[in-house]
C-alpha positions as CSV (number, residue, x, y, z in Angstrom):
1,X,-6.9,-15.1,-33.1
2,X,-3.3,-14.0,-32.6
3,X,-2.3,-11.9,-29.7
4,X,-1.3,-9.0,-32.0
5,X,-4.9,-8.9,-33.3
6,X,-6.5,-8.9,-29.9
7,X,-7.9,-5.5,-28.9
8,X,-6.4,-4.0,-25.7
9,X,-8.5,-5.3,-22.8
10,X,-10.8,-2.8,-21.3
11,X,-10.6,-2.1,-17.6
12,X,-13.5,-4.0,-15.9
13,X,-16.3,-1.9,-14.5
14,X,-18.1,-3.0,-11.4
15,X,-21.6,-4.1,-12.0
16,X,-24.4,-2.0,-10.5
17,X,-24.7,-2.7,-6.8
18,X,-27.8,-4.3,-5.2
19,X,-30.6,-1.8,-4.5
20,X,-30.4,-0.3,-1.0
21,X,-32.4,-2.0,1.6
22,X,-34.1,0.2,4.2
23,X,-32.9,-0.3,7.8
24,X,-35.5,0.8,10.4
25,X,-33.4,0.0,13.5
26,X,-31.7,3.4,13.5
27,X,-35.0,5.3,13.3
28,X,-36.6,3.2,16.0
29,X,-33.7,4.0,18.3
30,X,-34.1,7.7,17.5
31,X,-37.8,7.8,18.2
32,X,-37.4,6.0,21.5
33,X,-34.6,8.4,22.5
34,X,-36.8,11.5,21.8
35,X,-39.8,10.0,23.6
36,X,-37.7,9.2,26.6
37,X,-36.2,12.7,26.9
38,X,-39.7,14.2,26.6
39,X,-41.1,12.0,29.3
40,X,-38.1,12.8,31.5
41,X,-38.8,16.5,31.1
42,X,-42.5,16.1,31.9
43,X,-42.4,13.5,34.6
44,X,-38.8,13.2,35.7
45,X,-39.1,15.9,38.4
46,X,-41.4,16.2,41.3
47,X,-43.8,18.7,39.9
48,X,-46.6,18.7,42.5
49,X,-49.4,21.2,41.7
50,X,-48.9,24.5,43.6
51,X,-51.7,26.0,45.6
52,X,-52.5,29.7,44.9
53,X,-52.9,31.7,48.1
54,X,-53.6,35.5,48.7
55,X,-50.7,37.8,49.2
56,X,-51.9,38.7,52.7
57,X,-51.9,35.0,53.7
58,X,-48.4,34.6,52.4
59,X,-47.2,37.7,54.4
60,X,-48.8,36.3,57.5
61,X,-47.1,33.0,57.1
62,X,-43.8,34.8,56.7
63,X,-44.4,36.8,59.9
64,X,-45.2,33.6,61.8
65,X,-41.9,32.0,60.6
66,X,-43.7,29.1,58.8
67,X,-42.1,29.8,55.3
68,X,-39.0,27.8,54.5
69,X,-38.0,29.0,51.0
70,X,-39.4,31.3,48.3
71,X,-38.6,31.8,44.6
72,X,-39.4,35.3,43.2
73,X,-39.6,35.8,39.5
74,X,-41.2,39.0,38.2
75,X,-44.6,39.5,39.9
76,X,-44.9,35.8,40.9
77,X,-43.7,34.2,44.1
78,X,-43.6,30.4,44.7
79,X,-42.5,28.8,47.9
80,X,-42.4,26.0,50.3
81,X,-43.6,25.8,54.0
82,X,-41.6,24.3,56.8
83,X,-44.6,22.2,57.8
84,X,-48.0,21.5,56.2
85,X,-50.5,24.4,57.1
86,X,-54.2,25.0,56.5
87,X,-54.9,28.1,54.4
88,X,-58.5,28.9,53.3
89,X,-59.5,25.5,54.6
90,X,-56.9,23.7,52.4
91,X,-53.9,21.8,53.6
92,X,-50.9,23.1,51.7
93,X,-47.1,22.6,51.7
94,X,-46.1,24.4,48.5
95,X,-47.8,27.6,47.3
96,X,-47.9,30.3,44.7
97,X,-48.9,34.0,45.1
98,X,-48.7,37.2,43.1
99,X,-46.9,40.3,44.4
100,X,-48.8,43.7,44.5
101,X,-48.2,46.1,41.6
102,X,-46.5,48.5,44.0
103,X,-43.4,47.0,45.5
104,X,-43.7,46.1,49.2
105,X,-40.6,47.7,50.8
106,X,-41.0,45.6,54.0
107,X,-41.1,42.1,52.4
108,X,-37.4,41.5,51.8
109,X,-36.3,42.7,55.3
110,X,-39.0,40.5,56.8
111,X,-37.8,37.5,54.7
112,X,-34.2,38.1,55.8
113,X,-35.3,38.4,59.4
114,X,-37.2,35.1,59.4
115,X,-34.2,33.5,57.7
116,X,-36.2,32.4,54.6
117,X,-34.2,30.9,51.7
118,X,-34.6,33.4,48.8
119,X,-34.1,32.6,45.1
120,X,-34.8,35.2,42.4
121,X,-35.6,34.6,38.7
122,X,-35.2,37.3,36.1
123,X,-38.6,36.5,34.6
124,X,-41.3,33.9,34.8
125,X,-40.7,31.7,31.8
126,X,-43.5,29.5,30.4
127,X,-43.1,25.8,30.8
128,X,-43.1,25.3,27.0
129,X,-40.2,27.7,26.7
130,X,-38.3,26.0,29.5
131,X,-38.8,22.6,27.8
132,X,-37.6,24.0,24.4
133,X,-34.4,25.4,26.0
134,X,-33.6,22.2,27.8
135,X,-34.2,20.1,24.6
136,X,-32.3,22.4,22.2
137,X,-28.8,20.9,22.8
138,X,-30.2,17.4,22.3
139,X,-31.9,18.5,19.1
140,X,-28.6,19.8,17.7
141,X,-26.7,16.6,18.6
142,X,-29.4,14.4,17.1
143,X,-29.6,16.6,14.0
144,X,-25.8,16.4,13.5
145,X,-26.0,12.6,13.9
146,X,-28.9,12.4,11.4
147,X,-26.9,14.5,8.8
148,X,-23.8,12.4,9.1
149,X,-25.8,9.2,8.8
150,X,-27.5,10.4,5.7
151,X,-24.1,11.3,4.1
152,X,-22.8,7.8,5.0
153,X,-25.9,6.2,3.6
154,X,-25.4,7.9,0.2
155,X,-21.8,6.6,0.1
156,X,-22.8,3.1,1.0
157,X,-25.0,0.9,-1.3
158,X,-26.0,-1.3,1.6
159,X,-28.1,1.3,3.4
160,X,-28.5,2.0,7.1
161,X,-27.2,4.8,9.3
162,X,-23.8,3.2,10.0
163,X,-23.6,0.7,7.2
164,X,-21.1,2.8,5.2
165,X,-18.7,2.5,8.1
166,X,-19.3,-1.1,9.0
167,X,-19.5,-2.6,5.6
168,X,-17.5,-2.5,2.4
169,X,-19.0,-4.8,-0.2
170,X,-16.5,-6.5,-2.5
171,X,-16.5,-5.5,-6.1
172,X,-18.3,-8.2,-8.2
173,X,-17.4,-8.6,-11.9
174,X,-19.8,-10.7,-14.0
175,X,-18.2,-12.6,-17.0
176,X,-21.0,-11.6,-19.4
177,X,-20.6,-7.9,-18.8
178,X,-17.2,-7.0,-17.5
179,X,-14.4,-9.7,-17.3
180,X,-13.1,-9.8,-20.9
181,X,-9.5,-10.6,-20.1
182,X,-8.2,-13.9,-21.4
183,X,-4.9,-15.8,-21.1
184,X,-4.1,-14.6,-24.7
185,X,-4.2,-11.0,-23.4
186,X,-1.4,-11.8,-20.8
187,X,1.9,-11.7,-22.6
188,X,4.5,-14.1,-21.3
189,X,4.0,-16.0,-18.0
190,X,3.7,-19.3,-19.9
191,X,4.4,-21.5,-16.8
192,X,2.0,-19.6,-14.6
193,X,-0.8,-19.8,-17.2
194,X,-0.3,-23.6,-17.5
195,X,-0.6,-24.0,-13.7
196,X,-3.8,-21.8,-13.6
197,X,-5.3,-23.6,-16.7
198,X,-6.1,-26.5,-14.4
199,X,-8.0,-24.2,-12.1
200,X,-10.0,-23.0,-15.1
201,X,-10.8,-26.6,-16.0
202,X,-11.9,-27.4,-12.5
203,X,-14.4,-24.6,-12.6
204,X,-15.6,-25.4,-16.1
205,X,-16.0,-29.2,-15.7
206,X,-15.8,-30.2,-12.1
207,X,-17.5,-33.5,-12.6
208,X,-14.7,-34.7,-15.0
209,X,-12.2,-34.4,-12.2
210,X,-14.4,-35.7,-9.4
211,X,-15.0,-38.9,-11.5
212,X,-11.4,-40.0,-10.7
213,X,-11.5,-38.7,-7.1
214,X,-9.8,-35.3,-7.8
215,X,-10.5,-32.5,-5.4
216,X,-10.9,-28.9,-6.3
217,X,-8.1,-26.8,-4.7
218,X,-9.3,-24.3,-2.2
219,X,-6.8,-21.6,-2.6
220,X,-4.0,-20.5,-5.0
221,X,-1.4,-18.0,-4.0
222,X,0.1,-15.8,-6.7
223,X,3.6,-14.8,-5.7
224,X,5.8,-12.3,-7.5
225,X,7.5,-8.9,-7.5
226,X,5.4,-5.8,-7.9
227,X,4.2,-5.0,-11.4
228,X,4.5,-8.5,-12.8
229,X,0.8,-8.9,-13.5
230,X,-0.7,-10.9,-10.6
231,X,-4.0,-9.1,-10.7
232,X,-4.2,-9.3,-14.5
233,X,-3.6,-13.1,-14.3
234,X,-6.4,-13.5,-11.7
235,X,-8.8,-11.6,-13.9
236,X,-7.8,-13.8,-16.8
237,X,-8.6,-16.9,-14.8
238,X,-12.1,-15.5,-14.2
239,X,-12.5,-14.6,-17.8
240,X,-11.4,-18.0,-19.0
241,X,-13.6,-20.0,-16.6
242,X,-16.7,-17.8,-17.0
243,X,-17.6,-17.5,-13.3
244,X,-18.4,-14.5,-11.0
245,X,-15.3,-12.7,-9.8
246,X,-15.2,-11.1,-6.3
247,X,-12.3,-8.8,-5.8
248,X,-11.2,-7.1,-2.6
249,X,-7.9,-5.7,-1.3
250,X,-6.4,-7.0,1.9
251,X,-6.3,-3.5,3.5
252,X,-10.0,-3.1,3.1
253,X,-10.6,-5.7,5.8
254,X,-8.9,-3.6,8.4
255,X,-10.9,-0.7,10.0
256,X,-10.9,1.3,13.2
257,X,-13.9,-0.7,14.6
258,X,-13.1,-4.0,16.3
259,X,-14.8,-6.9,14.5
260,X,-15.4,-5.1,11.2
261,X,-12.7,-7.1,9.4
262,X,-14.1,-10.4,10.5
263,X,-17.6,-9.4,9.5
264,X,-16.4,-8.4,6.0
265,X,-14.6,-11.8,5.6
266,X,-17.9,-13.6,6.5
267,X,-19.9,-11.4,4.1
268,X,-17.4,-11.9,1.3
269,X,-17.4,-15.7,1.6
270,X,-21.2,-15.9,2.0
271,X,-21.8,-14.0,-1.2
272,X,-19.3,-16.0,-3.1
273,X,-20.8,-19.3,-1.9
274,X,-24.3,-18.1,-3.1
275,X,-22.9,-17.4,-6.5
276,X,-20.7,-20.6,-6.7
277,X,-18.9,-21.5,-8.9
278,X,-17.1,-18.3,-8.2
279,X,-13.6,-16.9,-7.6
280,X,-12.6,-14.7,-4.7
281,X,-9.5,-12.6,-5.3
282,X,-7.7,-11.0,-2.4
283,X,-5.0,-8.6,-3.5
284,X,-2.1,-7.8,-1.2
285,X,-3.1,-10.5,1.2
286,X,0.0,-9.7,3.3
287,X,-1.9,-6.7,4.7
288,X,-4.1,-9.1,6.7
289,X,-2.2,-12.4,6.6
290,X,1.0,-11.5,8.4
291,X,2.5,-13.8,11.0
292,X,0.5,-13.6,14.2
293,X,2.1,-12.5,17.5
294,X,4.6,-10.0,16.0
295,X,2.6,-6.8,16.4
296,X,2.2,-4.4,19.2
297,X,-1.4,-5.6,19.8
298,X,-0.5,-9.0,21.1
299,X,-3.0,-11.6,20.0
300,X,-6.1,-9.6,20.1
301,X,-5.6,-6.8,17.6
302,X,-8.1,-6.3,14.7
303,X,-5.8,-7.7,12.0
304,X,-5.2,-11.0,13.8
305,X,-8.9,-11.4,14.4
306,X,-9.6,-10.9,10.7
307,X,-6.9,-13.4,9.8
308,X,-8.5,-15.9,12.2
309,X,-11.8,-15.5,10.5
310,X,-10.2,-15.9,7.1
311,X,-8.6,-19.2,8.2
312,X,-11.9,-20.4,9.6
313,X,-13.8,-19.5,6.4
314,X,-11.3,-21.3,4.2
315,X,-11.6,-24.4,6.4
316,X,-15.3,-24.2,6.1
317,X,-15.3,-25.0,2.4
318,X,-16.7,-28.3,1.5
319,X,-15.0,-30.2,-1.2
320,X,-18.1,-29.9,-3.3
321,X,-18.1,-26.1,-3.0
322,X,-16.8,-24.6,-6.2
323,X,-15.4,-21.5,-4.7
324,X,-11.7,-20.8,-5.4
325,X,-9.7,-18.2,-3.5
326,X,-6.9,-16.5,-5.4
327,X,-4.6,-14.3,-3.4
328,X,-1.7,-12.2,-4.5
329,X,1.4,-11.0,-2.6
330,X,5.0,-9.9,-3.2
331,X,5.9,-10.8,0.4
332,X,5.3,-14.5,1.0
333,X,7.9,-14.6,3.7
334,X,5.8,-12.6,6.1
335,X,2.6,-14.7,5.7
336,X,1.4,-16.8,8.6
337,X,2.2,-20.5,8.2
338,X,-1.4,-21.5,9.0
339,X,-2.5,-19.6,6.0
340,X,0.0,-21.3,3.7
341,X,-0.6,-24.9,4.7
342,X,-2.3,-27.4,2.2
343,X,-6.0,-27.3,2.7
344,X,-6.1,-23.5,2.6
345,X,-3.7,-22.4,-0.1
346,X,-3.0,-25.7,-1.9
347,X,-0.9,-24.2,-4.6
348,X,1.7,-21.5,-5.1
349,X,2.1,-20.0,-8.5
350,X,5.2,-18.0,-9.1
351,X,4.7,-14.9,-11.3
352,X,8.3,-14.0,-12.4
353,X,9.8,-11.0,-14.1
354,X,9.5,-11.6,-17.8
355,X,12.4,-13.0,-19.8
356,X,13.6,-11.3,-23.0
357,X,11.1,-12.9,-25.4
358,X,8.2,-12.2,-22.9
359,X,9.4,-8.6,-22.6
360,X,9.3,-8.2,-26.4
361,X,5.7,-9.6,-26.4
362,X,4.7,-7.2,-23.6
363,X,6.2,-4.3,-25.5
364,X,4.2,-5.3,-28.6
365,X,1.0,-5.3,-26.5
366,X,1.6,-1.9,-25.1
367,X,2.8,-0.5,-28.4
368,X,-0.4,-1.6,-30.1
369,X,-2.2,1.3,-31.7
370,X,0.9,3.7,-31.3
371,X,2.8,4.8,-34.4
372,X,6.4,3.5,-34.3
373,X,9.2,4.6,-36.5
374,X,10.9,1.9,-38.6
375,X,14.1,2.4,-36.6
376,X,12.4,1.1,-33.4
377,X,13.5,-2.5,-32.7
378,X,11.3,-3.9,-29.9
379,X,13.5,-7.0,-29.6
380,X,16.6,-4.9,-29.0
381,X,14.7,-2.8,-26.4
382,X,13.6,-6.0,-24.7
383,X,17.2,-7.2,-24.6
384,X,18.4,-4.0,-23.1
385,X,15.8,-4.0,-20.3
386,X,16.6,-7.0,-18.1
387,X,14.8,-7.0,-14.8
388,X,11.9,-4.9,-16.0
389,X,8.5,-6.0,-15.0
390,X,5.4,-5.7,-17.1
391,X,4.5,-2.4,-15.4
392,X,8.0,-1.1,-16.0
393,X,7.7,-1.8,-19.7
394,X,4.2,-0.2,-19.9
395,X,5.7,2.9,-18.2
396,X,8.7,2.8,-20.7
397,X,6.3,2.9,-23.7
398,X,4.2,5.6,-22.2
399,X,7.3,7.8,-21.4
400,X,8.5,7.3,-25.0
401,X,5.1,8.4,-26.4
402,X,5.2,11.5,-24.1
403,X,8.7,12.4,-25.2
404,X,7.7,12.1,-28.9
405,X,4.7,14.4,-28.1
406,X,6.9,17.0,-26.4
407,X,9.2,17.2,-29.4
408,X,6.2,17.5,-31.8
409,X,6.9,14.3,-33.7
410,X,4.2,12.2,-35.5
411,X,5.6,8.9,-34.5
412,X,7.7,7.3,-31.7
413,X,11.4,6.8,-32.6
414,X,14.3,4.9,-31.1
415,X,15.6,8.1,-29.6
416,X,12.3,8.5,-27.7
417,X,12.7,5.0,-26.2
418,X,16.3,5.9,-25.3
419,X,15.2,9.1,-23.5
420,X,12.4,7.2,-21.8
421,X,14.9,4.5,-20.6
422,X,17.1,7.3,-19.1
423,X,14.1,8.9,-17.4
424,X,12.8,5.6,-15.9
425,X,16.2,4.2,-14.8
426,X,18.2,7.3,-14.0
427,X,15.7,10.1,-13.4
428,X,15.3,13.6,-14.9
429,X,18.4,15.7,-15.8
430,X,19.7,17.7,-12.8
431,X,19.6,21.5,-13.0
432,X,22.9,21.8,-11.0
433,X,25.9,22.4,-13.2
434,X,29.3,21.0,-12.3
435,X,32.4,23.1,-12.1
436,X,35.3,22.4,-14.4
437,X,37.3,20.6,-11.7
438,X,34.2,18.5,-10.7
439,X,33.5,17.7,-14.3
440,X,37.0,16.5,-14.9
441,X,36.9,14.3,-11.7
442,X,33.6,12.8,-12.8
443,X,35.0,12.1,-16.3
444,X,38.0,10.3,-14.8
445,X,35.9,8.4,-12.4
446,X,33.5,7.1,-15.1
447,X,36.4,6.4,-17.5
448,X,37.9,4.2,-14.8
449,X,34.7,2.2,-14.7
450,X,34.7,1.9,-18.5
451,X,38.3,0.9,-18.9
452,X,38.1,-1.8,-16.2
453,X,34.7,-3.1,-17.7
454,X,36.1,-3.2,-21.2
455,X,39.4,-4.9,-20.5
456,X,38.3,-7.4,-17.7
457,X,37.3,-10.9,-18.7
458,X,33.8,-12.0,-17.6
459,X,32.7,-8.4,-17.3
460,X,29.5,-7.3,-19.0
461,X,30.1,-5.4,-22.3
462,X,29.9,-1.6,-22.3
463,X,27.0,0.3,-23.8
464,X,27.5,3.9,-22.8
465,X,29.5,6.3,-20.7
466,X,28.1,9.8,-19.8
467,X,29.0,12.6,-17.4
468,X,25.6,14.3,-17.6
469,X,24.1,14.4,-14.1
470,X,20.7,12.7,-13.9
471,X,18.7,11.9,-10.8
472,X,21.1,11.1,-7.9
473,X,24.0,10.3,-10.2
474,X,26.7,12.7,-11.5
475,X,27.7,10.3,-14.2
476,X,27.0,6.8,-15.5
477,X,28.8,3.8,-17.0
478,X,26.2,1.5,-18.5
479,X,26.8,-2.1,-19.4
480,X,24.6,-4.6,-21.4
481,X,23.5,-8.1,-20.5
482,X,23.9,-10.3,-23.6
483,X,21.3,-12.7,-22.2
484,X,19.0,-13.2,-19.2
485,X,21.0,-14.6,-16.4
486,X,19.7,-16.5,-13.3
487,X,23.0,-17.5,-11.8
488,X,26.3,-15.7,-11.4
489,X,29.6,-17.5,-11.2
490,X,32.5,-16.5,-9.0
491,X,34.7,-15.1,-11.9
492,X,31.7,-13.0,-13.0
493,X,31.2,-11.6,-9.5
494,X,34.9,-10.9,-9.1
495,X,34.8,-9.0,-12.4
496,X,31.8,-7.0,-11.2
497,X,33.7,-6.0,-8.1
498,X,36.6,-4.8,-10.3
499,X,34.3,-2.7,-12.3
500,X,32.6,-1.2,-9.2
501,X,36.0,-0.2,-7.9
502,X,37.3,1.1,-11.2
503,X,36.2,4.7,-10.5
504,X,37.8,4.6,-7.0
505,X,41.0,3.3,-8.5
506,X,41.2,5.9,-11.3
507,X,40.7,8.8,-8.8
508,X,43.4,7.4,-6.5
509,X,45.9,6.9,-9.3
510,X,45.4,10.2,-11.1
511,X,44.5,12.6,-8.4
512,X,46.4,10.9,-5.5
513,X,43.3,11.7,-3.5
514,X,39.7,10.5,-3.2
515,X,36.2,12.1,-3.3
516,X,32.8,11.3,-2.0
517,X,31.6,10.2,-5.5
518,X,32.6,6.6,-4.8
519,X,30.1,6.2,-1.9
520,X,27.5,4.2,-3.8
521,X,30.2,2.1,-5.6
522,X,31.7,1.2,-2.3
523,X,28.3,0.3,-0.8
524,X,27.5,-2.1,-3.6
525,X,31.0,-3.6,-3.7
526,X,31.0,-4.2,0.1
527,X,27.6,-5.8,0.1
528,X,28.5,-8.1,-2.8
529,X,31.8,-9.1,-1.2
530,X,30.1,-9.9,2.1
531,X,27.5,-12.1,0.3
532,X,30.3,-13.9,-1.6
533,X,31.9,-14.8,1.7
534,X,28.9,-15.3,4.0
535,X,26.1,-16.4,1.6
536,X,27.7,-18.0,-1.4
537,X,30.5,-19.9,0.1
538,X,33.1,-18.3,-2.2
539,X,35.9,-18.1,0.5
540,X,38.3,-20.9,1.5
541,X,38.9,-19.1,4.8
542,X,35.2,-19.2,5.9
543,X,34.1,-22.2,4.0
544,X,30.8,-23.4,2.4
545,X,28.5,-22.1,5.1
546,X,25.7,-19.5,5.3
547,X,25.9,-16.8,7.9
548,X,23.4,-14.1,8.5
549,X,23.9,-11.5,11.2
550,X,21.9,-8.5,9.9
551,X,19.0,-7.4,12.1
552,X,15.8,-6.3,10.5
553,X,12.9,-4.5,12.1
554,X,10.2,-7.0,13.1
555,X,7.4,-4.5,13.3
556,X,7.9,-3.7,9.6
557,X,6.9,-7.2,8.7
558,X,10.5,-8.4,8.2
559,X,12.1,-11.4,9.7
560,X,14.4,-10.8,12.7
561,X,17.6,-12.4,11.8
562,X,20.1,-12.9,14.7
563,X,23.6,-14.2,15.0
564,X,22.3,-17.5,16.4
565,X,25.4,-19.6,17.3
566,X,27.8,-17.6,15.2
567,X,30.9,-16.6,17.2
568,X,32.6,-13.3,17.2
569,X,35.7,-15.0,15.6
570,X,33.6,-16.1,12.7
571,X,32.1,-12.6,12.2
572,X,35.6,-11.1,12.2
573,X,36.7,-13.8,9.7
574,X,33.9,-12.9,7.4
575,X,34.8,-9.2,7.6
576,X,38.5,-9.8,7.1
577,X,37.8,-12.1,4.1
578,X,35.5,-9.5,2.5
579,X,38.2,-6.8,3.0
580,X,40.7,-9.2,1.3
581,X,38.5,-9.7,-1.7
582,X,37.8,-6.0,-2.0
583,X,41.6,-5.2,-1.8
584,X,42.4,-7.8,-4.4
585,X,39.7,-6.4,-6.7
586,X,41.0,-2.8,-6.2
587,X,44.6,-3.9,-7.2
588,X,43.3,-5.6,-10.3
589,X,41.3,-2.5,-11.3
590,X,44.5,-0.3,-10.8
591,X,46.4,-2.7,-12.9
592,X,43.9,-2.5,-15.8
593,X,43.9,1.3,-15.6
594,X,47.7,1.5,-15.5
595,X,48.0,-0.8,-18.5
596,X,45.5,1.3,-20.6
597,X,46.3,4.8,-19.2
598,X,46.5,6.3,-22.8
599,X,43.1,4.9,-23.7
600,X,41.7,6.3,-20.4
601,X,43.1,9.8,-21.2
602,X,41.5,9.7,-24.7
603,X,38.1,8.7,-23.2
604,X,38.3,11.5,-20.6
605,X,39.0,14.1,-23.4
606,X,36.0,12.9,-25.4
607,X,33.7,13.0,-22.4
608,X,34.8,16.5,-21.5
609,X,34.0,17.6,-25.1
610,X,30.9,15.5,-25.9
611,X,29.7,14.5,-22.4
612,X,28.4,11.2,-23.7
613,X,29.7,8.4,-25.9
614,X,28.0,5.1,-26.6
615,X,27.7,2.1,-28.9
616,X,30.1,1.6,-31.8
617,X,31.8,4.9,-31.2
618,X,32.7,3.9,-27.7
619,X,34.0,0.5,-28.8
620,X,36.1,2.1,-31.7
621,X,37.7,4.5,-29.2
622,X,38.6,1.8,-26.6
623,X,39.6,-0.9,-29.2
624,X,38.7,-4.5,-29.1
625,X,39.3,-6.3,-25.8
626,X,42.1,-8.9,-25.8
627,X,40.0,-11.6,-24.0
628,X,37.2,-13.6,-25.5
629,X,33.7,-12.3,-25.1
630,X,30.3,-14.3,-25.0
631,X,28.6,-14.7,-28.3
632,X,25.8,-12.3,-29.2
633,X,22.3,-13.4,-28.1
634,X,19.7,-13.9,-30.8
635,X,16.1,-12.8,-30.1
636,X,13.4,-13.5,-32.6
637,X,15.9,-13.6,-35.4
638,X,17.4,-10.2,-34.5
639,X,21.0,-10.3,-33.4
640,X,21.6,-8.1,-30.3
């Protein structure tokens, strides 16, 4: 079946989790706690039985000075004697009596006279009521704990009062029900699919490789920029091999509780080994696999303990264990070397941004089922979107469909893709309106870029010039790549510098003054000139060496680059050489603008009137350049 005939792959749904298993440990602890508190209330105090004596005997004991303390509550009096006494033929130390219905006016003066310790209660509370009042705070606390544990238990399939906090089961996708993605559903990435096809063969027919002594790789690291399809490729490996697929994000290992991440790693690998042959996919592994010893927690923080457990589990694989670990990251430079060594991640598969043909295939996949106008040329759109990832192209198609919907059209046209490109790359149009003077300055600035780009050899050809403010830009000069490039020569970089400084040169020549509109141009030009001198060896003064003296923040996961043995003289030489290159490029830009001043004035007038000009109309206005241009690039039979 051809790729164009394949239905769009459905998003996999997690299979139903295992039924919850009751955990009685929490309830046993709760019962023991309640029983202990009740026993403490009953037997924790010295509650000797009080002897009841007549009031007359009590009064006599007070008169004799034998009473140490009394507690009066309502009509009841309880007390303690200084020494054991015999009352009604009974030896007593603590007693209880009842006051007469008529208050005895002489009792309190007598108690004070004999220096008896007096305590008064408002009322005589029953013991059951006292017990209830003392237990009420504990009942409220335990009730709140019970309610929270029930809520957590509902959110967690594993059961148990704290299982929702301590466990996060990986999502398991079974091939027969959910994983329907195949390599044919992944447009482009031919080299990556060829590398991963061997992993599929390992899982399908392990004995065929073992017969010649081949060993199953333990781990495969998928490396590539964001949005290039690393997760999709991992699902396709599971779909092709027909094995269970365990997926978890690297950030899900890290929790507040110490030891939880290591516990989750053990659980994940135990479940995968039981279901072997199986695939474990860890997305964004850099969240847990960063270089150890660079964080604020020293060597004992939770992330490093989780990484140590991950390293241990990958070492624990036997060569007969058909469990493959696939991991994805866009920051391989921050991963711990112990994680990348052979024996853990034996292979590294590069997931690159798609080339022009692959972009065209991706656009076809995402345009499937959407009505397109005949004027839509996907090959041309693919050629004009260099550097776009698969996710960027999907967003481009979606924005084009939304734009067609907003204007009430029945199909998606080329104009919708153009509007979507502007929205994705430049942003939405700005509400702020430029004044007449600002508009003229922006028109001259953009015309300077356009004139230098059009009449400079090795510069990329022009596509469009506009002074409509969008996003953070007040204007735009857009150039086209005639083909996908992986290297840039020195003449091409020097031409790019001239184009970047074209707007600056135009303002300086025409207005005899400068504005803040050149800030981004100068930033890009300075960075490029510095790299030409210090990184690319394109300076005779500095020579063919590599110097790096920018400092990055280590706690953000970036490498701390220092000057090393670079002297101050070398740094100054790099800066002076970068200034020389920028000055030479600025003079060349001024020369181009001076030679074609009439053409620049025409372009400024058109921009002030129309605000945008592109394509054939732009080339006809500027005229054909006098230097040779690269030949057009042919994509799928369509000349671009």
